[in-house]
C-alpha positions in Angstrom: 25.6 313.8 9.7 27.7 313.2 6.7 29.7 316.3 6.7 29.2 318.2 10.2 32.2 318.9 11.9 32.4 318.1 15.7 32.0 321.0 18.0 33.1 320.0 21.8 32.1 323.3 23.4 28.8 323.1 22.0 28.5 319.8 23.4 29.6 320.8 26.9 27.3 323.8 26.7 24.1 321.3 25.9 25.8 319.2 29.0 25.6 322.3 31.6 22.3 323.3 30.1 20.7 319.9 30.7 21.9 320.0 33.9 19.2 323.3 35.0 16.3 320.4 34.7 17.7 319.2 38.4 16.1 322.6 39.8 12.5 321.3 38.3 13.0 318.4 41.4 11.7 321.0 43.7 8.4 320.7 42.0 8.0 317.4 40.4 6.9 314.0 41.9 9.4 311.3 41.4 7.4 309.8 38.9 6.5 312.8 36.8 10.3 313.6 37.2 11.3 310.1 36.0 9.0 310.5 33.0 10.4 313.8 32.0 14.3 311.9 32.3 12.8 308.9 30.2 11.6 311.3 27.6 15.1 312.8 27.2 16.9 309.5 27.0 14.5 308.7 24.3 14.7 312.4 22.3 18.9 311.5 22.8 18.7 308.3 21.5 16.3 308.3 18.5 16.0 312.6 17.5 19.3 314.1 18.4 21.5 312.4 16.3 19.1 314.0 13.2 19.4 317.3 14.5 22.6 318.1 16.1 25.0 316.0 14.5 27.8 318.0 15.4 27.6 317.0 19.1 28.7 313.6 18.4 32.4 312.8 18.9 34.3 311.2 15.8 33.8 307.4 16.0 31.0 308.0 18.7 27.9 305.9 17.5 24.9 308.2 18.0 22.1 305.6 18.5 25.0 303.3 20.9 23.8 302.5 24.5 27.4 303.7 25.0 27.1 307.2 23.9 27.9 309.3 26.4 24.9 311.6 25.1 22.7 308.3 26.0 24.4 307.5 29.2 24.0 311.0 30.7 20.2 311.0 30.5 20.5 307.1 31.7 22.2 308.0 34.5 20.0 310.9 35.4 16.9 308.6 35.1 18.7 305.7 37.2 19.5 308.5 40.1 15.6 309.6 40.2 14.0 305.7 40.2 16.9 305.0 43.3 16.9 308.2 45.0 13.1 308.7 44.7 12.6 309.3 48.4 15.5 311.9 48.6 15.3 313.9 45.0 17.6 316.2 46.8 20.0 313.4 46.6 19.6 313.0 42.7 19.3 316.7 41.9 23.0 317.3 43.5 24.6 314.3 41.6 22.6 315.6 38.7 24.4 319.2 39.0 27.8 317.3 40.0 27.5 315.6 36.6 26.4 318.3 34.6 28.2 321.8 35.9 31.1 320.0 37.0 32.0 317.4 34.8 30.8 319.8 32.0 33.4 322.9 33.5 36.0 320.1 34.1 36.2 319.8 30.5 36.0 323.3 29.2 38.8 324.4 32.0 40.7 321.7 31.2 41.1 322.4 27.6 41.5 326.1 28.1 44.0 326.1 31.2 45.0 322.0 31.1 49.4 322.1 30.9 49.7 320.6 34.2 48.7 317.1 33.9 48.1 314.3 37.0 50.9 312.1 37.7 48.7 309.0 37.6 46.9 310.2 34.7 48.1 312.4 31.8 44.5 312.1 30.0 43.4 314.5 32.8 44.7 317.8 34.1 45.0 319.5 37.6 42.9 322.5 36.3 40.0 320.0 35.2 39.9 318.4 38.6 39.6 321.2 40.7 37.2 322.8 38.1 35.1 319.4 38.7 35.6 319.9 42.4 34.4 323.6 42.8 31.9 324.4 40.1 30.2 320.7 40.6 30.1 321.4 44.6 28.7 324.7 44.3 26.3 323.3 41.9 25.2 320.9 44.0 25.0 322.4 47.2 22.6 325.1 45.6 20.6 322.3 44.1 20.5 320.0 47.2 19.4 323.4 49.1 16.8 324.2 46.7 15.1 321.1 46.6 15.3 320.7 50.2 11.3 321.4 50.6 10.5 318.3 48.6 12.1 316.1 50.9 10.4 314.9 54.2 11.3 314.9 56.5 13.4 318.0 55.6 17.4 317.6 55.4 19.7 319.7 58.0 21.0 322.4 56.3 24.5 321.2 56.9 23.8 318.2 54.6 22.5 320.4 51.7 25.9 322.9 51.9 28.4 320.1 52.8 27.7 317.2 51.5 27.5 318.3 47.5 30.9 319.5 48.4 32.6 316.3 49.6 30.7 314.3 46.8 32.2 316.7 44.5 35.7 315.8 45.5 34.9 312.2 45.6 33.6 312.3 41.9 36.5 314.4 40.8 39.0 312.1 42.4 37.1 309.0 41.0 36.9 310.5 37.5 41.1 311.1 37.3 41.1 307.0 37.6 42.6 305.6 34.3 40.2 303.7 33.2 38.0 303.8 30.3 34.7 304.0 31.8 32.3 306.9 30.7 32.2 310.1 32.9 28.5 310.1 32.9 28.7 307.0 34.9 31.5 307.3 37.1 30.7 310.7 38.3 27.2 310.3 39.3 27.5 306.9 40.7 30.6 308.3 42.9 28.9 311.6 44.0 25.4 309.9 44.7 26.9 307.4 46.8 28.9 309.8 48.7 25.8 311.9 49.2 23.9 308.6 50.3 26.3 307.7 52.8 26.1 311.3 54.4 22.6 311.2 54.5 22.7 308.6 57.0 24.6 310.6 59.2 23.3 312.2 62.5 25.0 315.4 64.3 23.9 314.1 67.8 26.1 311.3 67.5 29.1 312.6 65.5 30.0 315.4 68.5 30.3 312.7 71.1 32.1 310.5 68.9 34.7 313.2 68.1 35.0 313.9 71.7 35.9 310.1 72.8 38.0 309.4 69.8 41.0 311.8 71.0 42.9 309.4 73.2 42.2 306.5 70.8 43.4 308.6 67.4 47.0 309.5 69.6 47.3 305.7 70.2 46.3 304.8 67.1 48.9 307.1 65.4 51.6 305.9 67.3 50.5 301.8 66.4 50.2 302.4 63.1 53.3 304.4 62.4 54.7 301.0 64.1 53.0 299.0 61.6 53.2 301.2 58.4 57.1 301.6 59.1 57.4 297.8 59.7 55.4 296.9 56.9 57.7 299.3 54.5 60.6 297.4 55.8 59.4 293.5 55.3 58.7 294.9 51.6 55.1 294.8 52.1 53.9 298.1 51.2 55.5 300.9 49.0 56.2 304.3 50.8 52.7 306.1 49.9 51.1 302.7 50.6 52.1 302.7 54.2 50.9 306.4 54.7 47.7 305.7 53.2 47.5 302.6 55.3 48.6 304.5 58.4 45.4 306.8 57.8 43.2 304.1 57.0 44.3 302.2 60.5 43.8 305.7 62.6 40.3 306.2 61.4 39.3 302.8 61.8 40.5 302.6 65.4 39.1 305.9 66.2 35.8 304.6 65.0 35.7 300.8 65.9 38.2 300.8 68.8 41.3 298.2 68.9 38.9 295.1 67.8 38.0 296.7 64.3 41.7 297.8 64.1 42.8 294.1 65.0 40.8 293.0 62.2 42.3 295.4 59.9 45.9 294.3 60.8 45.0 290.7 60.4 43.3 291.2 56.9 46.8 293.1 55.9 48.9 290.5 57.0 46.8 287.5 55.6 46.7 289.6 52.0 50.7 290.6 52.5 51.5 287.0 53.1 49.7 285.2 50.5 51.2 287.4 47.6 54.1 286.3 48.9 53.5 282.4 48.6 54.7 280.6 45.5 56.3 284.0 44.5 58.9 282.4 43.0 56.6 280.7 40.3 54.3 283.6 39.6 57.4 285.4 38.6 58.6 283.1 36.4 54.9 282.9 34.7 54.7 286.7 34.8 51.6 287.0 37.3 53.5 288.2 40.4 51.9 291.3 42.0 53.7 294.5 40.6 56.4 296.3 42.6 57.3 292.5 44.0 54.0 292.4 45.9 54.5 295.9 47.6 50.9 297.4 47.9 50.6 300.9 47.1 47.8 303.4 48.0 45.4 302.3 45.3 45.4 299.0 46.9 44.7 300.1 50.6 42.2 302.1 49.1 40.2 299.6 47.2 40.5 296.7 49.4 39.7 299.2 52.7 38.2 302.3 51.7 34.6 301.1 52.1 35.3 299.2 55.1 36.7 302.8 56.7 33.3 304.6 55.4 31.5 301.8 57.3 33.6 302.3 60.3 33.0 305.6 60.4 29.3 305.6 60.0 28.8 302.9 62.7 29.5 305.8 65.0 27.8 308.5 63.3 24.6 306.8 62.3 21.7 304.9 64.0 22.6 301.6 62.4 25.8 300.7 64.2 25.0 296.9 63.6 24.6 296.9 60.1 27.5 299.1 59.5 30.2 297.1 61.5 28.6 294.3 59.6 29.3 296.2 56.4 32.6 296.7 57.9 33.7 293.5 58.8 32.4 292.0 55.3 34.2 294.4 53.5 37.3 293.7 55.2 36.7 289.8 54.7 35.8 290.7 50.9 39.2 292.3 50.1 41.0 290.1 52.3 39.8 286.6 51.2 39.9 287.6 47.7 43.2 288.2 47.7 44.3 285.0 49.3 41.9 283.3 46.7 43.7 285.2 43.9 47.5 284.9 45.0 47.1 281.1 46.4 45.0 280.1 43.2 48.0 281.4 41.2 50.7 280.1 43.4 49.3 276.5 43.4 46.2 276.3 41.1 45.9 273.5 38.7 43.0 274.2 36.7 42.1 277.9 36.2 38.5 278.7 35.0 37.1 281.8 33.5 33.9 283.1 34.8 31.2 282.5 33.6 31.8 280.2 30.7 34.3 278.2 32.7 36.8 278.0 30.0 40.2 276.7 30.9 42.5 279.4 31.1 46.3 280.3 32.3 46.6 281.1 35.8 46.3 285.0 36.4 43.6 285.8 33.8 41.4 288.6 34.3 38.5 287.0 36.1 39.2 283.4 35.9 38.7 281.3 39.3 40.5 277.9 40.5 39.1 275.3 42.8 42.2 275.7 45.3 41.8 279.5 45.3 38.1 279.6 45.7 38.8 277.2 48.9 41.3 279.4 50.4 39.2 282.5 49.7 35.9 281.2 51.8 38.2 279.9 54.5 40.1 283.2 54.6 36.5 285.1 54.9 35.4 282.4 57.4 38.7 282.9 59.5 38.3 286.8 59.1 34.4 286.5 60.3 35.4 284.3 63.3 38.0 287.1 64.2 35.6 289.5 64.0 33.2 287.6 66.1 36.0 286.8 68.8 36.7 290.7 69.2 32.8 291.5 69.7 32.3 293.3 66.5 29.4 291.1 65.0 27.8 287.9 66.7 29.0 284.6 65.9 25.7 283.9 63.8 26.7 286.5 61.7 30.1 284.9 60.5 28.0 282.8 57.7 26.4 286.2 56.6 30.0 287.5 56.3 31.1 284.6 54.4 28.3 284.5 52.3 29.0 288.3 51.3 32.5 288.0 50.7 31.9 285.0 48.4 29.3 286.8 46.3 31.6 289.9 46.1 34.3 287.8 45.1 32.0 286.0 42.3 30.8 289.2 40.9 34.1 290.6 41.3 35.4 287.8 38.7 32.1 288.3 36.4 32.9 291.8 35.9 36.7 291.8 35.3 36.2 289.1 32.8 34.3 291.4 30.4 35.4 294.7 31.7 38.9 295.1 32.8 40.8 293.7 29.7 39.1 296.4 27.4 40.4 298.9 30.1 36.7 300.0 31.6 37.5 299.0 34.8 40.9 298.2 36.4 41.7 296.1 39.2 41.7 298.8 42.1 38.0 299.7 40.9 36.9 295.8 40.8 38.4 295.2 44.5 36.4 297.9 45.7 33.3 297.0 43.9 34.1 293.7 45.4 34.2 295.0 49.0 31.1 297.2 48.2 29.0 294.3 46.5 29.8 291.9 49.4 28.7 294.7 52.0 25.9 295.2 50.5 25.2 291.5 50.3 25.4 290.8 54.0 23.4 293.5 54.7 20.8 292.1 52.6 21.0 288.8 54.0 20.8 289.7 57.5 17.5 291.9 56.8 16.2 288.8 55.0 17.0 286.5 57.7 16.2 289.2 60.5 
């Protein structure tokens, strides 16, 4: 490899060309596709460095598992294994990665003068290219692979779902972290496709018809709450607007019981952020902007819950969706309570998983006081959800268990991935709610 000059354009052409393999998923069984993907992974790991050294960026170790050229086929293999019974989803997510991410780089390098306000490393043109090119490619491949799926997906899914998935992937890709695009793009696209695959059109139309009056009332109520939160110094302007939109969606989907739980979660998180604020400020561990919550906080802590709320009225799995909704909110709210109370009054803070004593506010650290506050917070929010009829009382224990597991997972990930910039706090909070909701569903199915 010595002396070979890196060629980014050639790298992206290969990136795009490899995506043509998604078309083969129309004809292959899942295990055959997995074997091909595994072969591509082995080739990129062991042989490609010898024959195409110019594809590797300066400083990139060719045989490293962290190399993008290795992560690409690894992600494709994982897509095929996870969605072995829905190869159209695997193919569409693969196309978003291959065409969307590839064109984002090429277009960004050519027309990327305009930069995103929240991430100067990403261009507006590149983000648009990922959405447009990835969405079109994903839609074509999903449609192409429809005949290989039983029962065959509805046509709207093959056309519209990949466009939504590409939009989600494009937004995730703009997050200012060091997580490789070969992981974040296919993972976010596949998650969006999977969620939309659960939607049933025969349930969507009645839900839309009955949501009209709720939306009008919810808009008024959320406008008042957003204004009050802003005036009280709890949220920024953008945070208030984002929170209002989330509140409207949740109220329209779950009614006032869901909105009440959302409001209680917001108040619990906001109030706990203000507890011990003087001590936090002195030690430099207070929340940014004086504790005001921005749009990133709102999406990270309630985005998954919003998706679950919408799925509750558009899928055949209403009870599980509501359980995921409640657990996600409880996880987000209780995690904030645990963190803020731990920073305010924690006497001993320990790093997970080594249990080495560290200063309060250290990423991935936990305290006894904070942990107790988090469990209590999850229990109270779960009890409120049961009281308003969102879940049965017997499910409160499941909510607490899921929220606790999500918080523990967040601490483990934060201790290893936030410091090097691979993940940031908002992404960790979102993963916390997602893991909590998934754990709660798993536990509920196990004990059913």
